[in-house]
N, C-alpha and C positions, 0 to 999 in steps of 0.2 A: 502530496509528497511531504517528507519531513526533513528538510535540510537541517543539519545540526550546527553549522558553523555561524549562524546569524541569530540575533535576538528575534523573538516573535514579533512579526510586523515590521521588520527592518525594511527600509526603502531599498537597500542594496540586496535585493532578493534574487538568489541564483536561479529561481524558477520563473522570473518575470518574463523571460523570452521563450519559455518552453510552450510549444503548441500542444499541450497535453490532451485537450479534447479532440484535436484533429489526429493525434497519434494513435488513438484507440477507437475501434469500431464499437462504441459504447452500447448501441442498441442490441447488437449481436451478443456482446459480452454479458449484459444484464439478462438477456433471454437465456443464455447458457447457464449462468450462475444463479439465477433467481430462484429456481426450485429448492436448491440447497439452502440458500439464505432464508427462505420462507419456512422451511422445515425447522431450522434452528430457532427462528423467531417464535414459531408456534410452540416449541418445546421449552422456551425460556420461562422463568418464574414471573417475569414482568414483561409486558409487550413494549419494550423500549430498547434502544440501541445507541451506543456510543461508537462513532467511527473515528478511529485514531489515525492521523495522517490521511485525512479524507480527500485531499486534493480538490478537484473541482466538484465533488459532492454527488456523483451519480449514484453510488451505493446508498448514501444517506437518503437521497430523494426517493429512491425506489422503495426503501423500507418505510419511509414516511407515507408514501402513497398506499402502502399496505396496512396503514393504521397504526404504525409504531410512533411513540415519542422518540424522535430521532435528532441527535446532535452530532455534528461533525466538528472535529478539532484538528487544526493544522497550523504549523509555524508560518506558512507562506501566505502573506497577504495577497499576493498575485493570484494564487490558486483560489483563495476564498472570494476574491473579487468576482471571479468567474462563477463561483457557487452561489452568489447572491441572487441570481435569477431563480434558482430553486427556492430559496428562502422567500422571495417575493410571491411565489405561488403557494406558499404554505407547506413546502416540501422539506421540512427540517429547519433546524437552527444551526448557524455556523459561527464558530468561536476561534479567534486567533490564540494559539497557545502551544506550549511544549508538552508533548505526550508523556515525557518522563516525569512530569509533575501535573498530570491532568486534573487532579482534585483541586488545585489552586485556581483553576479557571472555571470550575463547575460547582462552586459552593452552593448555588441555588438549585441544583439538580439532585433529585433523589437517586439512589443507586439504580443501575441499569441491569436489565435481564440478559442483554447480549452486548458484547463489544466486538468490534472488527478492527483488524489491522491488515490491510490487503495491498496487493500490488507491489511487493518487494520493498515496502517502507522500512521494515525493521533493520535491514543491513546498514542503514544510515547510523544506527546505534553501534558504536565501534568498540566499546570496551565491556568487560564483564561487569564492572561497577555500574555502567549505564544500563546494561540489560537488567541487572537487579532492580534498579530504580523503575524501569519500565514494568517489570513483573509486579512489583509492589503497587505501582499506580493502577494497573489493571485490577489487581485484587481489591484495592480500595474503592474502585469505581463500580464493581459488580455487586449485585445483590446476592444473598445466599442462594446457591444453586445456579448462579449465572454462568455464562460460558463466553470465552474469548475464541473467535475464529481468526487465526493468524495464517497468512499466506505469504510465502517467499519463494524464490527460485530454489531448486534442489542443488545446493552447493556441494553436497557429497558427490553428486554426478559431475558437476561442472569441473571441480578441482581434480577428481580422480581421472576423468577422461580428457582433461586438457582442453575443454571447450573454450573457444576464444570469442565467439559472437553469438548473439541471439538471432533468430530469423529476421530478415529484412522486412520492414513494414512499409508498404507503398499506399498512399492515399491521394485522392483527387486534390488538385490545387486550383488555380484560377485558369480558365480557358483550357488549353491543352496541357498546361503544366501539371506536374505531379510532385508531391512531397514525399521524400524518401527518408525514413528514419533508420539510422544505423545504431546498433548497440554493441560496441566492441568491448572486450574485457581482457584484462591481463592479471593473472594471480601474482601475489607477492609471497615472500618467504615467511610472513608473520600471520598467515591466516586471513589476509585481507584480499580484496579484489579491486583493482583499478578499473573503473567503468568510464567509458568514453561515449556518452550519448551525443549523436551528431545528426543534424537535420540538413538534408540536401534538397535543392530544387532541381528537378529534371525538366528541361525545356527542349523537346525534340527538334524544334525548328532553329535552335541556336547553333552557331559554329562551336561554341563551348557549352555543351548542353547541360553539364552538371555544375552547380555552384553550391558552395558551403554556406548555409544560412547561419547556423549556430553549431558550436561544438564545445564540450566542457570535459573536464577531468574530475571525476568524483571518486572518493575513496569509500569503499564499502567493506563491511565485515562479512565474511563467508560463514555465517552461522550454520551449524550442522544440526541434524535431528538430535544427536546426543547432547549438544550444547543446550538446546531449548528444553528438552526433556528434563535435564538435571536442574535447570533454573526454576522451571515451573513446579516441579515436584518439591524442591526445597522450600517453596512458598506454601506448600501444603495443597497444591491443586492437582486434580486428576488429569492425566494427559492421554490423548488419543492422536495417533499420527495417520494422516491420509495423504494420498498422492495426487489428488485433484479436487476441484471445486464441485464435485458430485459426492464426495465422501468415499471414493474408491481407495483401495489399499495402497500403501506407500512402498515403493521399491527403490532403494537407494541408487541402484544402477540404471533404472529406466524412467522413473517419474520425472517429468519436467519441473513440477512444483513440489514443495513440501508444505503441507497444510496441517496445522496444529489446532486441535480442539483442547483447550485448557479450561476445566470446570472448577469453580469454587464450591467447596462442600457446603 
């Protein structure tokens, strides 16, 4: 994840208490998304990948195991501390840094054939000026003919339909306990979304069975397909919109995700 309000590697890390690995069924997610990722890697001009906002590094590690030169970049030292187990197994390299200035942290790396920005990381970028910096950083990191795979929530659908929450995610805890992840949202008038990720513990044997473990308020930008198309095309990149991580068609009213393929000529 890419929090923008702290310096890279800050000890006051807003993600230091986020159970990110427990929140996502990573094995099933990689199995579901892997074929599309490998197809893009095989088509890339160089078998290399830069994972921007890599979090705990599962996508980076998957592509490293597939034979790619794989580098993950994230502002959160807490996230990268979790990713170091991948690095210890030779499954990618992980760097603390700001994806809006990726080149400053990757001076010893040649250009990449594929870049990733997955898992709704980009909405942490709040302004058009910052989005321009992100697009320029991607363009600078990619080899000629390289491609960015960008995945965010479909905010066209969320805002238009007044959606206020993502599906509840329940994972096994300790003993009979379960961990419940709530993701509540509230749109604002200026094209942004207030996001309230909350972790609960459910103990069925307790008189007060539900306890709040963590809760935060995060401001996100509800980037639309039109926003992203215009910025990438202004950089001279070719843009294709998809609605899922299989490369299926994008439907503004029905797709859960917006997936952008932006190719550098």
